[in-house]
C-alpha positions in Angstrom: 46.6 4.9 -4.1 44.2 2.8 -6.7 41.9 2.0 -3.5 41.3 5.8 -3.0 40.7 6.3 -6.6 37.9 3.4 -6.5 36.2 5.4 -3.8 36.4 8.5 -5.9 34.7 6.0 -8.7 31.9 5.5 -6.3 31.3 8.5 -4.9 30.6 9.6 -8.5 28.2 7.5 -8.8 26.2 8.1 -5.9 26.2 12.2 -6.5 24.9 11.9 -10.2 22.5 9.6 -8.1 21.5 11.9 -5.9 21.1 15.1 -8.4 18.2 12.5 -9.5 19.8 11.7 -13.1 19.2 8.3 -14.8 21.2 5.2 -13.6 23.1 5.2 -17.4 23.7 8.7 -16.7 25.3 7.5 -13.6 27.0 4.5 -15.2 28.7 6.6 -17.9 29.8 9.1 -15.6 31.8 6.3 -13.5 32.9 4.8 -16.7 34.6 7.8 -17.8 36.2 8.6 -14.3 37.5 5.3 -14.1 39.7 6.0 -17.4 40.7 9.5 -16.5 41.0 8.4 -12.4 43.4 5.6 -13.4 44.9 7.5 -16.8 44.4 3.8 -18.8 45.5 4.2 -22.9 42.5 4.9 -25.6 43.3 1.2 -26.8 43.2 -0.4 -23.0 39.5 1.3 -22.5 38.9 0.5 -26.3 39.0 -3.3 -26.0 37.2 -3.5 -22.8 34.2 -1.2 -24.2 33.7 -3.3 -26.9 34.2 -6.9 -24.9 31.5 -5.4 -22.5 29.1 -4.3 -25.5 29.3 -7.7 -27.6 30.1 -10.2 -25.3 27.9 -13.3 -25.0 27.0 -12.5 -21.2 26.1 -9.2 -22.4 23.3 -9.9 -25.3 22.1 -13.1 -23.7 21.2 -10.3 -20.4 20.2 -8.0 -23.1 17.5 -10.5 -24.4 16.3 -11.9 -21.0 15.2 -8.6 -20.0 13.5 -8.0 -23.1 11.7 -11.4 -23.1 10.8 -10.7 -19.6 8.9 -7.8 -20.8 7.0 -9.2 -23.2 5.9 -12.1 -21.4 4.9 -9.6 -18.8 2.6 -8.2 -21.9 1.1 -10.7 -22.6 0.2 -11.5 -18.5 -1.1 -7.8 -18.4 -3.5 -8.7 -21.4 -5.1 -11.5 -20.3 -5.4 -10.3 -16.5 -3.3 -13.4 -15.3 -2.2 -11.6 -11.9 -5.5 -10.0 -10.7 -7.5 -13.4 -11.2 -4.7 -15.0 -9.1 -6.2 -12.2 -6.9 -9.6 -13.8 -7.1 -8.3 -17.5 -7.2 -7.0 -16.3 -3.4 -10.1 -15.4 -2.4 -11.9 -18.0 -3.4 -9.3 -20.9 -2.2 -8.8 -19.4 1.2 -11.0 -16.4 2.1 -8.4 -14.8 4.4 -7.8 -10.9 5.1 -3.8 -12.3 5.8 -3.6 -14.3 2.3 -5.0 -11.2 0.3 -2.6 -9.0 2.2 0.3 -10.5 1.6 0.3 -13.7 -1.5 -1.7 -11.3 -3.4 0.8 -8.5 -3.4 3.6 -10.8 -3.5 2.6 -12.6 -6.6 1.3 -9.4 -8.5 4.9 -8.1 -7.4 6.4 -11.2 -10.0 6.5 -8.2 -12.6 8.3 -5.7 -12.2 6.4 -2.5 -13.1 6.2 0.2 -10.8 2.8 0.9 -10.9 2.2 -2.2 -9.7 2.4 -0.9 -6.2 -1.2 1.3 -6.6 -3.1 -2.3 -7.2 -1.3 -4.1 -4.4 -3.1 -0.7 -2.5 -6.1 -1.4 -3.2 -5.8 -4.9 -2.6 -4.4 -4.2 1.1 -6.8 -1.5 1.7 -9.8 -3.8 1.4 -8.0 -6.6 3.5 -6.6 -4.7 6.5 -9.6 -1.1 6.5 -10.7 -1.0 10.0 -7.3 -3.0 11.6 -4.5 -1.5 10.6 -3.3 2.0 10.5 -3.2 3.9 7.0 1.2 4.0 7.7 0.5 0.2 8.6 -1.6 -0.2 5.7 1.3 1.4 3.3 4.4 -0.7 5.1 2.3 -3.8 4.8 1.5 -2.5 0.4 5.5 -1.8 0.0 6.7 -4.5 1.7 5.0 -7.3 0.4 4.7 -6.2 -3.1 8.8 -6.4 -3.1 8.9 -9.9 -1.9 9.4 -11.0 -5.7 12.3 -8.6 -6.3 14.2 -10.9 -3.3 14.7 -13.8 -5.3 12.7 -14.0 -8.6 14.7 -14.1 -11.9 12.6 -11.5 -14.0 14.3 -8.4 -11.5 17.4 -6.6 -13.4 19.9 -5.6 -10.3 19.1 -10.2 -9.9 20.7 -10.9 -13.5 23.1 -8.4 -13.6 24.6 -9.5 -10.3 25.2 -12.8 -11.4 26.1 -12.0 -14.2 29.4 -9.9 -12.3 29.5 -13.2 -10.3 32.5 -14.0 -12.4 30.6 -17.7 -12.7 30.8 -17.9 -9.3 26.4 -18.5 -9.1 23.9 -19.6 -11.5 20.1 -18.5 -11.8 18.9 -21.7 -10.1 21.7 -22.2 -7.7 20.6 -18.5 -6.2 16.9 -18.8 -6.6 16.7 -21.9 -4.7 19.5 -20.4 -2.1 16.8 -18.0 -1.4 14.0 -19.6 -0.5 15.1 -19.6 3.3 14.9 -16.2 2.8 11.8 -15.7 1.2 10.2 -17.6 3.8 11.5 -15.2 6.6 10.8 -12.5 4.7 6.8 -13.3 4.8 6.8 -14.4 8.0 8.5 -11.4 9.7 5.5 -9.3 7.8 3.4 -11.7 9.4 4.9 -11.4 12.7 5.1 -7.2 12.8 1.7 -6.5 11.3 -0.7 -9.6 9.9 -1.3 -11.0 13.0 -3.3 -8.1 13.8 -5.8 -9.0 11.0 -8.4 -11.7 11.7 -8.9 -14.4 9.4 -11.8 -14.7 8.2 -12.4 -12.2 4.9 -16.1 -12.3 4.1 -16.0 -14.0 1.0 -18.0 -16.3 -0.8 -17.5 -18.5 -3.1 -19.2 -18.9 -5.9 -18.2 -21.6 -7.1 -16.3 -24.9 -5.8 -12.6 -24.9 -4.9 -11.6 -26.7 -8.1 -12.9 -23.8 -10.1 -10.9 -21.3 -8.0 -8.0 -23.9 -8.5 -7.9 -24.0 -12.2 -8.4 -20.1 -11.6 -5.5 -20.2 -10.2 -3.4 -22.7 -11.8 -4.4 -21.0 -15.4 -3.0 -17.2 -14.1 0.1 -18.5 -13.2 1.4 -21.2 -15.2 3.5 -19.4 -17.4 5.8 -18.1 -14.2 5.8 -21.5 -12.3 6.6 -23.4 -16.0 9.6 -20.8 -16.4 10.7 -21.2 -12.7 10.9 -25.4 -12.9 12.7 -24.7 -16.8 15.4 -22.9 -15.4 15.9 -24.2 -11.4 14.8 -28.0 -12.1 16.7 -28.4 -15.6 19.2 -25.2 -15.8 17.6 -24.3 -18.9 19.3 -20.2 -19.7 16.4 -18.5 -18.7 16.4 -16.6 -21.9 15.4 -20.3 -23.8 13.1 -20.6 -20.5 11.4 -17.5 -20.7 11.1 -17.8 -24.7 9.4 -22.0 -24.3 7.3 -19.9 -21.8 6.4 -17.2 -24.5 5.4 -19.5 -27.6 3.3 -21.8 -25.0 1.3 -18.8 -23.6 0.8 -17.8 -27.1 -0.7 -20.9 -27.7 -2.5 -21.8 -24.6 -4.0 -18.2 -24.5 -5.0 -18.6 -28.2 -3.4 -14.8 -28.6 -3.8 -13.6 -32.5 -1.1 -11.7 -34.1 -2.6 -8.5 -33.8 -2.6 -8.7 -30.0 1.0 -9.9 -30.5 1.9 -7.3 -33.1 2.2 -4.5 -30.5 4.1 -6.2 -27.9 7.7 -6.4 -29.9 8.0 -2.8 -30.0 6.7 -2.3 -26.5 8.2 -4.8 -25.0 11.9 -3.1 -25.9 12.6 -1.0 -22.8 14.9 2.1 -24.5 16.1 3.2 -20.9 16.5 -0.3 -19.4 18.4 -2.1 -22.3 20.2 1.3 -22.4 21.1 1.4 -19.0 22.3 -2.4 -18.6 24.6 -2.5 -21.8 26.3 0.9 -20.0 26.6 -1.1 -16.9 28.6 -4.4 -18.5 30.6 -1.9 -20.1 31.5 -0.3 -17.5 32.5 -3.9 -15.5 35.2 -4.6 -18.1 36.6 -1.0 -18.2 37.2 -1.3 -14.4 38.2 -4.6 -14.5 40.8 -3.8 -17.0 42.2 -1.0 -14.2 43.2 -4.2 -12.7 42.2 -3.2 -9.0 39.6 -5.5 -8.6 42.8 -8.4 -8.7 44.0 -6.2 -5.5 41.4 -6.2 -3.6 42.1 -9.8 -1.8 44.8 -8.7 -0.5 43.8 -5.0 1.0 40.6 -6.4 2.5 42.5 -9.4 4.2 44.3 -6.9 6.1 41.5 -4.9 7.6 40.3 -6.0 11.4 36.8 -7.2 10.8 35.5 -9.7 8.4 35.7 -9.3 5.1 32.3 -10.3 4.5 31.1 -8.0 6.9 32.5 -5.1 5.2 30.9 -5.8 2.1 28.0 -6.1 3.8 27.7 -2.7 5.6 28.8 -1.4 1.9 25.9 -3.0 0.2 23.3 -1.7 2.9 24.1 1.6 2.9 25.5 2.1 -0.1 21.9 0.8 -1.5 20.2 3.3 0.8 22.4 5.8 -0.8 22.2 5.1 -4.6 20.5 2.4 -5.2 20.8 -1.4 -5.1 21.7 -1.6 -8.7 24.5 1.4 -8.2 26.1 -0.8 -5.4 25.9 -4.3 -7.2 27.9 -2.9 -10.2 30.5 -1.6 -8.5 30.9 -3.8 -5.3 29.8 -6.9 -6.7 33.3 -7.9 -8.9 35.5 -6.7 -5.8 33.1 -8.9 -3.4 33.8 -12.2 -5.8 37.3 -11.2 -6.5 38.8 -11.6 -2.4 37.1 -15.1 -2.5 39.6 -18.1 -3.0 40.3 -19.3 -6.5 37.7 -22.3 -6.9 34.5 -23.0 -6.6 32.5 -21.3 -4.1 31.0 -17.9 -3.3 27.3 -18.7 -2.8 27.0 -17.7 0.9 28.4 -14.3 0.5 26.3 -13.4 -2.6 23.4 -14.6 -1.1 24.6 -12.4 1.9 24.7 -9.0 0.2 22.1 -9.6 -1.9 19.7 -9.9 0.8 22.0 -6.3 2.4 21.3 -4.8 -1.1 17.4 -6.1 -0.6 17.0 -5.0 2.4 17.9 -1.7 2.2 16.3 -1.0 -0.9 12.8 -1.0 1.1 13.9 1.7 3.0 16.1 4.2 0.7 14.8 7.0 -0.7 16.1 6.8 -4.3 13.5 3.7 -4.6 10.5 4.2 -6.3 7.8 2.3 -5.5 8.0 3.9 -1.9 7.2 7.4 -2.9 4.9 5.9 -4.8 3.2 4.2 -2.7 3.4 6.6 0.6 1.6 9.2 -2.1 -1.0 6.8 -2.8 -2.3 6.4 0.8 -1.0 10.3 1.5 1.4 9.8 4.5 5.3 11.4 3.8 8.4 8.9 3.1 9.9 9.0 6.2 6.0 7.5 7.8 6.2 4.6 5.4 10.1 4.2 6.5 10.0 4.3 9.7 7.0 1.6 9.8 9.3 -1.0 7.5 12.6 -0.1 8.7 11.9 -2.9 12.3 11.1 -5.3 9.3 13.7 -4.8 7.8 16.4 -4.9 10.2 15.3 -8.1 11.8 15.8 -10.0 7.7 19.3 -8.9 8.1 20.4 -10.1 11.2 18.4 -13.7 10.1 20.3 -12.5 6.4 23.8 -12.8 8.6 22.5 -15.9 10.5 21.7 -17.9 6.8 25.0 -17.0 5.7 27.0 -18.7 8.4 24.6 -21.6 8.2 25.1 -21.6 4.3 29.0 -21.7 4.7 29.2 -23.9 7.3 28.1 -26.0 3.9 31.2 -25.1 2.2 28.9 -24.5 -1.0 
């Protein structure tokens, strides 16, 4: 009976999202549904709400989101990512690099409008060699590569926060690098190999100039990753250090920085994240998560496959954040006590990521399709073969990681 109630909560999230309501509304509805279906005492629910809202994990997550947005504003102000694209032209003079690496770099900043900038770059690099549908596919595909592994994205930070301490940001980032390489290779195999290597760019400066421009454009992002991965410094502190250094190195004036303090506070994102953490605690208070291991162990198919399918199809229908919020604690609860969990976590994040690249609820896909003047269905059809190939690689990688007992 408890599992049927859990399914009802899942359906509530899907229904609200399909009504085109924000994620925050879906999470509120799911929280209320959980309370009513499990009929918990008001005192129990109240404690869960307070713990979810005021825990250090929640505060830290909100702080990270704010600081990352602040850093994004600084990079936009100095045109850092567009300069990185110019540097790639000077260094490689390659259409293939322009159409893949440049959108990947631009995609490190979580903004919907980035796909329009990427579209201009891809058109310039592929015009005459790829069909319009293929250009749109390449644009969307490479613009989202960073969402697979880069710890500036909300879904990744939330998922790690819901892993019950089994997965850290450095471990996840390092483990995802081979899958990121596989993702890049898929695009080259399916589309970019059709392009000539030469972009027809005539360098006006020596190579050293373009290497310097490239480093100047991306040093903040690279340094943040180094602090997180190599030195295991918390994400919020790593980003804060880079903000301070970037303000000094970039010679930002107070008049330039002042507007960022307000604009970096994206209320919708912050409220949604807060509500997600509250929902997590309310769901945990029902006790249903603790009962899941016994249920899944009785199924005739492997548990990892059950969750992989749930994450893939659930993300297509309701979006990756919704499925991560509802199912990641359950997936982690099915694992034995003690260390471990990285292989399953990586697999599920790969499934959620892949599904989002063909999901009609992914707003970037709609923006990209509209920009190219094609239907959303045409874009999804071109992307689907790469996504399914990536999923097969993800299952193989899961098996490899499991062999090492991570």
